[in-house]
ROLUMKOL-62804 format. One record per atom (N, C-alpha, C): residue in three letters; x, y, z. Coordinates in steps of 0.1 Angstrom, whole numbers, padded with zeros to 4 digits, always signed. Each point is the difference from the previous one (the first is absolute). Layout:
residues N
alaXYZ;...
END
This chain:
residues 266
met+0036+0358-0086;met+0010-0008-0006;met+0009-0005+0011;arg+0004+0009+0010;arg+0009-0005+0010;arg-0007-0010+0009;leu-0013+0002+0003;leu-0007-0009+0008;leu-0001-0014-0007;ala-0002+0000-0013;ala-0001-0013-0007;ala+0014-0007-0001;ile+0011+0008-0001;ile+0013-0006+0000;ile+0003-0006+0014;arg-0004+0007+0011;arg+0003-0005+0013;arg-0008-0013+0003;asp-0013+0000-0006;asp-0008-0012+0002;asp+0006-0012-0008;ala+0006+0003-0012;ala+0005-0011-0008;ala+0012-0006+0006;val+0009+0008+0006;val+0013-0006+0005;val-0002-0006+0014;asn-0012+0002+0006;asn-0003-0006+0013;asn-0012-0009+0000;arg-0004-0005-0011;arg-0012-0008-0001;arg+0003-0014+0006;ala-0009-0005+0008;ala+0001-0013+0006;ala-0013-0008-0003;ser+0001-0013-0001;ser-0011-0009-0002;ser+0002-0013+0005;arg-0011-0007+0003;arg+0001-0014+0006;arg-0007-0010-0009;lys-0006+0005-0011;lys-0007-0010-0008;lys+0009-0008-0009;pro-0002-0013-0002;pro+0010-0008-0007;pro+0001+0004-0015;phe-0011+0005-0006;phe+0001+0003-0014;phe+0001+0015-0003;his+0002+0008+0010;his+0002+0014-0001;his+0012+0005+0007;trp+0011+0002-0007;trp+0012+0004+0007;trp+0002+0015+0000;gly+0002+0005+0012;gly+0001+0015+0001;gly+0012+0006-0007;gly+0011-0007+0001;gly+0012+0006-0007;gly-0002+0001-0015;leu-0006-0010-0006;leu-0002+0000-0014;leu-0010+0010-0004;ala-0011+0001+0007;ala-0010+0010-0003;ala+0005+0014+0002;gly+0009+0002+0011;gly+0006+0013+0002;gly+0009+0004-0012;tyr+0008-0009-0005;tyr+0008+0003-0012;tyr-0008+0003-0012;gln-0011-0007-0002;gln-0008+0004-0012;gln-0007+0014+0002;gln-0003+0003+0013;gln-0005+0013+0003;gln+0010+0011-0003;leu+0013-0003+0003;leu+0010+0010-0003;leu+0002+0002-0015;glu-0001-0011-0007;glu+0001+0001-0015;glu-0011+0009-0006;ala-0013-0002+0006;ala-0011+0009-0005;ala+0003+0015+0004;ile+0005+0002+0011;ile+0003+0014+0005;ile+0010+0006-0009;val+0011-0007-0003;val+0011+0006-0008;val-0005+0003-0014;gln-0008-0009-0006;gln-0006+0003-0013;gln-0008+0012+0000;ala-0008+0002+0010;ala-0008+0013+0001;ala+0009+0012+0002;leu+0010-0001+0007;leu+0009+0011+0002;leu+0008+0004-0013;his+0004-0010-0008;his+0007+0003-0012;his-0009+0005-0011;ser-0013-0002+0002;ser-0009+0005-0011;ser-0003+0015+0002;met+0004+0006+0011;met-0002+0014+0003;met+0009+0009-0008;pro-0004+0011-0005;pro+0009+0009-0008;pro+0011+0006+0009;arg+0011+0003-0006;arg+0011+0006+0008;arg-0002+0015+0000;glu-0005+0005+0012;glu-0002+0014+0002;glu+0006+0004+0014;ala-0001+0013+0003;ala+0006+0004+0013;ala-0008-0006+0012;asp-0014-0001-0003;asp-0008-0005+0011;asp+0001-0015+0002;thr+0006-0007-0009;thr+0001-0015+0001;thr+0014-0004+0003;ala+0009+0009+0003;ala+0014-0004+0002;ala+0001-0010+0012;tyr-0008+0003+0011;tyr+0001-0009+0012;tyr-0005-0014-0004;leu-0010-0001-0008;leu-0006-0013-0003;leu+0010-0008-0009;his+0007+0007-0009;his+0010-0006-0009;his+0012-0005+0009;gly+0004+0008+0010;gly+0010-0004+0009;gly-0004-0013+0008;leu-0013+0000+0003;leu-0005-0012+0008;leu+0000-0012-0010;ala-0003+0002-0013;ala+0000-0011-0009;ala+0014-0006-0001;val+0011+0008+0000;val+0013-0005+0000;val+0003-0009+0012;gln-0004+0004+0011;gln+0002-0008+0012;gln-0007-0013-0001;val-0013+0000-0005;val-0007-0013-0001;val+0006-0008-0011;asp+0005+0006-0011;asp+0007-0008-0010;asp+0012-0007+0006;arg+0007+0007+0008;arg+0012-0006+0006;arg-0004-0012+0009;ala-0010+0001+0008;ala-0005-0011+0008;ala-0005-0012-0008;leu-0007+0003-0011;leu-0005-0011-0008;leu+0012-0007-0007;gln+0010+0008-0005;gln+0011-0007-0007;gln+0008-0008+0010;lys+0001+0004+0012;lys+0008-0007+0010;lys-0006-0014+0004;ser-0013+0000+0000;ser-0007-0013+0004;ser-0008-0007-0012;arg+0004+0004-0012;arg-0008-0006-0011;arg+0002-0015-0001;trp+0013-0005+0001;trp+0003-0014-0001;trp-0007-0008+0010;leu-0001+0006+0013;leu-0007-0007+0010;leu-0015-0001-0002;ala-0005+0011-0005;ala-0015+0000-0003;ala-0003-0010-0011;glu+0009-0001-0010;glu-0003-0010-0011;glu+0000-0014+0006;asp+0010-0003+0008;asp+0001-0013+0007;asp-0012-0002+0008;leu-0005+0010+0008;leu-0012-0002+0008;leu-0012-0002-0008;gly-0001+0007-0011;gly-0012-0001-0009;gly+0000-0014-0006;gln+0011-0006-0004;gln+0000-0014-0005;gln-0003-0010+0011;ala+0004+0003+0012;ala-0003-0009+0011;ala-0015+0000+0003;his-0006+0012-0002;his-0014+0002+0002;his-0008-0008-0011;asp+0005+0001-0012;asp-0006-0008-0011;asp+0000-0015+0003;trp+0011-0005+0005;trp+0001-0014+0003;trp-0009-0004+0012;leu-0002+0009+0010;leu-0009-0003+0010;leu-0014-0001-0005;thr-0004+0009-0010;thr-0013-0001-0006;thr-0002-0013-0007;arg+0011-0005-0007;arg-0001-0013-0007;arg-0001-0012+0010;ile+0006+0001+0012;ile-0002-0010+0010;ile-0014+0000+0005;ala-0006+0012+0002;ala-0014+0000+0004;ala-0009-0005-0010;glu+0003+0002-0013;glu-0009-0005-0011;glu+0002-0015+0000;cys+0012-0006+0002;cys+0001-0014+0000;cys-0008-0006+0012;leu-0001+0006+0011;leu-0008-0005+0011;leu-0014+0004-0001;arg-0004+0007-0011;arg-0014+0004-0002;arg-0005+0009+0012;tyr+0009+0010+0003;tyr-0003+0008+0012;tyr+0001+0015-0005;pro-0009+0008+0005;pro-0012-0002+0009;pro-0011-0008-0007;pro-0008-0007+0007;pro-0011-0008-0006;pro-0010+0009-0008;ser-0002+0012+0004;ser-0009+0009-0008;ser+0004+0002-0014;ala+0013-0001-0003;ala+0005+0002-0013;ala+0000-0013-0009;phe-0003-0011+0007;phe-0001-0013-0007;phe-0013-0007+0004;pro-0011+0005-0003;pro-0013-0006+0004;pro-0002-0014-0005;ala+0005-0003-0012;ala-0002-0013-0007;ala+0008-0011+0007;ser+0011+0004+0007;ser+0009-0011+0005;ser-0007-0007+0012;gly-0009+0006+0007;gly-0007-0007+0011;gly-0012-0007-0004;ser-0004+0000-0013;ser-0012-0007-0004;ser+0003-0015-0001;gln-0011-0008+0000;gln+0001-0014+0001;gln+0006-0006-0013;gly-0002+0006-0011;gly+0005-0006-0013;gly+0012+0007-0005;ser+0007+0007+0008;ser+0012+0008-0004;ser+0012-0010-0003;gly+0000-0011+0006;gly+0011-0010-0002;gly+0013+0004+0007;leu+0001+0011+0008;leu+0012+0004+0006;leu+0002-0009+0012;ser+0013-0005+0002;ser+0004-0009+0011;ser+0013+0005+0006;ser+0003-0006+0011;ser+0012+0004+0007;ser+0013-0005-0008;ala-0002-0011-0007;ala+0011-0005-0008;ala+0003+0010-0012;gln-0010+0006-0006;gln+0002+0009-0011;gln+0007+0013+0005;val-0005+0005+0012;val+0006+0012+0006;val+0015-0003+0003;his+0003-0012+0005;his+0013-0003+0004;his+0009+0000-0012;arg-0004-0006-0011;arg+0008-0001-0012;arg+0002+0015-0006;glu-0010+0008+0000;glu+0002+0014-0005;glu+0009+0008+0009;met+0000-0002+0013;met+0009+0007+0009;met+0014-0005-0002;glu+0002-0013-0001;glu+0014-0005-0003;glu+0005+0006-0013;ala-0008+0000-0010;ala+0004+0005-0013;ala+0004+0015+0001;leu-0008+0008+0008;leu+0002+0014+0001;leu+0013+0002+0008;leu+0003-0008+0010;leu+0013+0001+0007;leu+0012-0002-0009;gln-0001-0010-0009;gln+0011-0002-0010;gln+0002+0012-0009;gln-0010+0008-0002;gln+0002+0011-0010;gln+0005+0013+0007;phe+0003-0001+0013;phe+0004+0012+0008;phe+0014-0001+0005;pro+0010+0002-0008;pro+0014+0000+0005;pro+0005+0015+0000;pro-0002+0007+0011;pro+0005+0014+0001;pro+0015+0001+0002;asp+0005+0011-0003;asp+0014+0003+0002;asp+0002+0004+0015;leu+0007-0008+0007;leu+0001+0002+0015;leu+0008+0012+0003;gln+0008+0005-0009;gln+0008+0012+0003;gln-0006+0013-0003;trp-0007+0000-0012;trp-0005+0013-0005;trp-0015+0001+0001;gln-0007-0010+0005;gln-0014+0000+0002;gln-0004-0004+0014;pro+0003+0008+0010;pro-0002-0004+0014;pro-0014-0002+0003;ala-0010+0008-0005;ala-0014-0002+0003;ala-0005-0014-0005;gln+0004-0003-0013;gln-0005-0013-0006;gln+0008-0011+0007;ala+0012+0002+0004;ala+0007-0011+0007;ala-0006-0003+0014;ala-0005+0011+0007;ala-0006-0002+0013;ala-0014-0007-0002;leu-0007+0004-0011;leu-0013-0007-0003;leu+0003-0015-0003;glu+0010-0003-0008;glu+0003-0013-0004;glu+0003-0009+0012;arg+0008+0005+0010;arg+0004-0008+0011;arg-0012-0002+0009;thr-0008+0010+0002;thr-0012-0002+0009;thr-0010-0009-0007;trp-0002+0002-0013;trp-0009-0008-0008;trp+0003-0015+0001;arg+0013-0004-0002;arg+0004-0014+0001;arg-0001-0005+0014;arg+0003+0008+0010;arg-0001-0005+0014;arg-0014-0002+0004;leu-0009+0009-0003;leu-0014-0002+0004;leu-0007-0011-0008;trp+0004-0001-0013;trp-0006-0011-0008;trp+0005-0014+0005;arg+0012+0000+0004;arg+0006-0013+0005;arg-0006-0004+0014;thr-0002+0010+0009;thr-0005-0003+0013;thr-0015+0001+0002;cys-0007+0009-0008;cys-0014+0001+0002;cys-0009-0002-0013;gly+0007-0004-0011;gly-0007-0002-0012;gly-0011-0011+0001;ser+0003-0011+0007;ser-0010-0011+0001;ser-0012+0004+0008;asp+0001+0010+0009;asp-0011+0005+0008;asp-0009+0009-0008;leu+0005+0006-0012;leu-0008+0009-0008;leu-0009-0008-0010;leu+0003-0012-0003;leu-0006-0007-0011;leu-0014-0007+0003;pro-0003-0004+0013;pro-0013-0006+0002;pro-0012+0008-0005;cys+0001+0013+0001;cys-0012+0008-0004;cys-0004-0001-0015;tyr+0009-0006-0008;tyr-0004-0002-0014;tyr-0006-0013-0002;asp+0000-0009+0009;asp-0006-0013-0001;asp-0014-0001+0008;ile-0002+0009+0010;ile-0012+0000+0008;ile-0008+0011-0005;arg-0012-0002-0006;arg-0008+0010-0004;arg-0006+0008+0011;gly+0001+0013+0000;gly-0006+0008+0010;gly+0011+0005+0011;leu+0012-0006-0001;leu+0010+0003+0010;leu+0008+0013-0005;pro-0001+0011+0007;pro+0007+0012-0005;pro+0015-0001+0001;pro+0008+0007-0009;pro+0014-0001+0001;pro+0006+0008+0012;asp-0008+0008+0007;asp+0006+0007+0012;asp-0011+0001+0010;asn+0003+0004+0012;asn-0009+0002+0011;asn-0003+0014+0003;leu+0002+0009-0010;leu-0002+0015+0003;leu-0014+0003+0005;lys-0010-0006-0007;lys-0014+0003+0005;lys-0003-0005+0014;met+0006-0012+0003;met-0002-0005+0013;met+0007+0008+0011;glu+0012+0005-0003;glu+0007+0008+0009;glu-0007+0014+0002;ala-0006+0005-0011;ala-0007+0012+0001;ala-0013-0002+0009;leu-0006-0011-0002;leu-0012-0003+0008;leu+0003-0001+0015;phe+0011-0008+0003;phe+0003-0001+0014;phe+0006+0013+0006;gly+0007+0008-0008;gly+0004+0013+0004;gly-0011+0009+0004;arg-0011-0001-0008;arg-0012+0008+0003;arg-0006-0005+0013;leu-0001-0013+0002;leu-0005-0006+0012;leu+0008+0003+0012;arg+0013+0001-0001;arg+0009+0004+0011;arg-0003+0014+0004;gly-0002+0009-0010;gly-0003+0014+0003;gly-0013+0001+0008;gln-0010-0008-0005;gln-0013+0001+0007;gln+0001-0006+0014;gln+0008-0011+0002;gln+0002-0006+0013;gln+0007+0010+0010;arg+0010+0008-0005;arg+0006+0010+0008;arg-0009+0011+0004;arg-0008+0004-0010;arg-0009+0011+0003;arg-0011-0004+0010;ile-0005-0012-0001;ile-0011-0004+0008;ile+0005-0003+0014;ser+0011-0007+0002;ser+0005-0004+0013;ser+0009+0010+0006;gly+0006+0009-0007;gly+0010+0009+0005;gly+0013-0006+0004;arg+0003-0013-0005;arg+0012-0007+0003;arg+0009+0000-0012;lys+0013-0001+0002;lys+0009-0001-0011;lys+0001-0014-0006;ser-0001-0010+0009;ser+0001-0014-0005;ser-0013-0004-0007;thr+0002-0008-0010;thr-0011-0006-0008;thr+0000-0015+0000;arg+0005-0006+0011;arg+0000-0014+0001;arg-0014-0007-0001;pro-0011+0006+0005;pro-0013-0006-0001;pro-0004-0003-0014;leu+0006+0007-0010;leu-0003-0004-0014;leu+0004-0014-0004;arg+0010-0005+0007;arg+0004-0014-0003;arg-0011-0010+0004;asp-0007+0003+0010;asp-0011-0009+0004;asp-0013+0003-0006;phe-0003+0013-0002;phe-0014+0004-0005;phe+0000+0007-0013;gly+0012+0000-0007;gly+0001+0007-0013;gly-0010-0005-0010;gln-0002-0014+0000;gln-0009-0005-0010;gln-0014+0005+0001;tyr-0005+0003+0013;tyr-0013+0005+0002;tyr-0001+0014-0005;gln+0011+0008+0002;gln+0000+0014-0005;gln+0000+0000-0015;val+0006-0010-0006;val+0000-0001-0015;val-0014-0003-0005;leu-0007-0008+0008;leu-0014-0003-0003;leu-0009+0012+0000;phe+0002+0009+0011;phe-0007+0012+0001;phe+0003+0010-0011;asp+0013+0000-0005;asp+0004+0009-0010;asp-0005-0004-0014;ala-0003-0013-0002;ala-0005-0005-0013;ala-0014+0006-0004;gln-0002+0001-0013;gln-0013+0006-0004;gln-0011-0010+0003;ser+0002-0013-0001;ser-0010-0010+0004;ser+0007-0013+0002;glu-0007-0009+0007;glu+0006-0013+0004;glu+0002-0008-0013;glu-0009+0001-0010;glu+0002-0007-0012;glu+0012+0004-0008;lys+0003+0013-0001;lys+0012+0004-0007;lys+0013-0004+0008;leu-0001+0000+0013;leu+0012-0004+0008;leu+0002-0015-0003;leu-0010-0008+0000;leu+0001-0014-0002;leu+0005-0003-0014;gln-0005+0008-0010;gln+0004-0002-0014;gln+0015+0003-0001;gly+0005+0010+0007;gly+0014+0003+0000;gly+0009-0011+0006;leu-0005-0006+0011;leu+0007-0010+0007;leu+0000-0013-0009;gln-0010-0002-0008;gln-0001-0013-0008;gln+0007+0001-0013;gln+0007+0011-0003;gln+0007+0001-0012;gln+0012-0010-0001;val+0005-0003+0012;val+0011-0010+0001;val-0006-0013+0007;ser+0002-0011-0006;ser-0005-0013+0006;ser+0007-0003+0013;gln-0007-0008+0008;gln+0005-0003+0013;gln+0013-0009-0001;glu+0000-0009-0010;glu+0012-0008-0002;glu+0012+0008-0003;asp-0001+0010-0009;asp+0011+0009-0003;asp+0004+0008+0011;tyr-0010+0005+0008;tyr+0003+0008+0012;tyr+0008-0008+0010;arg-0004-0012+0003;arg+0007-0008+0010;arg+0014-0003-0005;glu+0002-0003-0013;glu+0013-0004-0005;glu+0010+0012+0002;his-0005+0012-0005;his+0009+0011+0000;his+0002+0006+0014;arg-0011-0002+0008;arg+0002+0004+0014;arg+0010-0008+0008;gly+0000-0013-0004;gly+0011-0009+0006;gly+0014+0004-0005;arg+0001+0004-0012;arg+0013+0004-0006;arg+0004+0013+0007;leu-0009+0009+0002;leu+0003+0013+0007;leu+0005-0003+0014;ala-0007-0009+0008;ala+0003-0003+0013;ala+0014-0006+0001;lys+0003-0009-0010;lys+0013-0006+0000;lys+0011+0010-0003;ala-0003+0009-0009;ala+0011+0010-0003;ala+0002+0010+0011;glu-0010+0002+0009;glu+0001+0009+0011;glu+0006-0006+0013;glu+0003-0013-0001;glu+0005-0007+0012;glu+0013+0006+0005;ala+0009+0002-0010;ala+0014+0004+0003;ala-0001+0014+0006;arg-0008+0009-0006;arg-0001+0014+0006;arg-0006+0000+0013;gln-0011-0008+0002;gln-0006-0001+0014;gln+0010-0005+0010;gln+0008-0010-0004;gln+0010-0005+0010;gln+0010+0010+0004;leu+0004+0009-0010;leu+0009+0010+0003;leu-0006+0011+0010;cys-0013+0003-0003;cys-0007+0009+0009;cys-0001-0006+0014;arg-0002-0013+0002;arg+0000-0006+0013;arg+0014+0002+0007;trp+0011-0002-0008;trp+0013+0001+0006;trp+0002+0015+0004;his-0005+0010-0007;his+0002+0014+0003;his-0008+0004+0012;arg-0012-0006+0002;arg-0008+0004+0011;arg+0003-0007+0013;asp+0002-0013-0001;asp+0002-0008+0012;asp+0010-0011-0003;pro+0013+0004+0000;pro+0010-0010-0004;pro+0001-0012+0010;val-0002+0003+0013;val+0002-0010+0010;val-0012-0010-0001;gly-0012+0005-0001;gly-0011-0009-0002;gly+0000-0008-0013;thr+0004+0006-0011;thr+0001-0007-0012;thr+0011-0011+0000;ala+0011+0003+0006;ala+0010-0010+0001;ala-0005-0012+0008;his-0007+0002+0012;his-0005-0011+0008;his-0010-0008-0008;arg-0009+0007-0007;arg-0010-0007-0008;arg+0006-0009-0011;leu+0011+0005-0006;leu+0006-0009-0011;leu+0007-0012+0007;val+0006+0002+0012;val+0007-0011+0007;val-0011-0010+0004;glu-0012+0005+0004;glu-0010-0010+0004;glu-0006-0007-0012;gln-0001+0007-0011;gln-0005-0007-0012;gln+0010-0011-0005;his+0013+0004+0002;his+0010-0010-0004;his+0000-0012+0009;ala-0002+0002+0013;ala-0001-0011+0009;ala-0012-0009-0003;ala-0011+0006-0002;ala-0012-0007-0004;ala+0001-0008-0012;arg+0007+0006-0010;arg+0003-0007-0013;arg+0009-0013+0002;arg+0010+0002+0009;arg+0009-0011+0003;arg-0007-0012+0006;ile-0009+0004+0010;ile-0008-0011+0007;ile-0009-0007-0010;glu-0006+0008-0009;glu-0009-0007-0010;glu+0007-0009-0009;leu+0012+0004-0005;leu+0008-0008-0008;leu+0005-0013+0007;ala+0004+0002+0013;ala+0004-0012+0007;ala-0011-0010+0002;arg-0012+0006+0002;arg-0012-0009+0002;arg-0003-0008-0012;his+0001+0007-0012;his-0003-0007-0012;his+0011-0010-0004;ala+0012+0002+0005;ala+0011-0009-0003;ala-0001-0013+0008;thr-0007+0000+0012;thr-0002-0012+0008;thr-0012-0008-0003;leu-0009+0006-0009;leu-0012-0008-0003;leu+0003-0011-0009;pro-0006-0012+0001;pro+0003-0012-0008;pro-0005+0003-0014;leu+0008-0006-0010;leu-0004+0002-0014;leu-0012-0009-0003;pro-0009+0004-0009;pro-0012-0008-0003;pro+0005-0012-0008;met-0007-0011+0002;met+0003-0013-0007;met-0006+0001-0014;ile+0007-0004-0009;ile-0004+0000-0014;ile-0005-0014-0004;ala-0012-0002-0004;ala-0006-0013-0003;ala+0006-0005-0013;
END
C-alpha cells in the first residue's frame, strides 16, 4: 500500500491523452476505498491510520482533480473533433466519408464557443483554453489539409519513428554520432526498409503530384521566416551582406525596367 501511494503521488507521464497527475489521483481513490473496506481490528490500526492520511490528501486536492478531469474530457473532445487518432476513426479517411477541412473547421469553432471556463476557479481548464485558442489561431490552418488530401496522415509520427530507426542503424554501422548522410541517402535506406518496391510506390502514390507540389510550396513558404532567422543566428555578418547585395541587385533591376521604352499600342 505504501509503495502504491508513493507511486501515485510521484507519477509522471508525457503522453498527451494520459495525464500522470489525474491517473495518480484516481489510484489514490482506489487505495483509500480498499483501506476503508477493512475491518477495524488491532492488526489493521496502522492501515486505518494510513487511510486517514490519504483521505486528507484527497480532500485537499479534490477541486483541482475535478478541474483537471474536466480539462481532460475537453481534450478528448478536441481529439474527436480532429478525428484523432486515425485508428479510432477508420471511416473518416475513406473516399466516400464526405469529411472536409471546412467541416472540421466549423466543428472546432463551435466547440470553442462552448468552452468558457472560470479563469479564477478552474486553472487547468483556463490553461487549456488559452493554449487551445492560441494554437488554433496560429497553427489551425496547417492541420486542415490532411482532411482534403486522401492518404495524407494527420501527423508524422510514423515517419519520425522510421527515421529514428534509420538514425540508430546509421550510428551503429558507422560508429559516428552525426547522421547527416541520411539527408542525402535517406531515401535509398527507406527503399531497402520497404517490403517491396511495389508497396513503396503504392504508398508514395496515395497523394497526387499536383497536391504534393502545392502543399510542398506552402510548406517552403511558411519555413522561409524560420530559415532566415537560423541564418541570422549562424552567420549574421554573411546574412547581412547577402541581404544588402540582394537589395542592390533589386534596385538595379527596377532602374533598368524604368528606363525601358513603353510598348506602342496600335
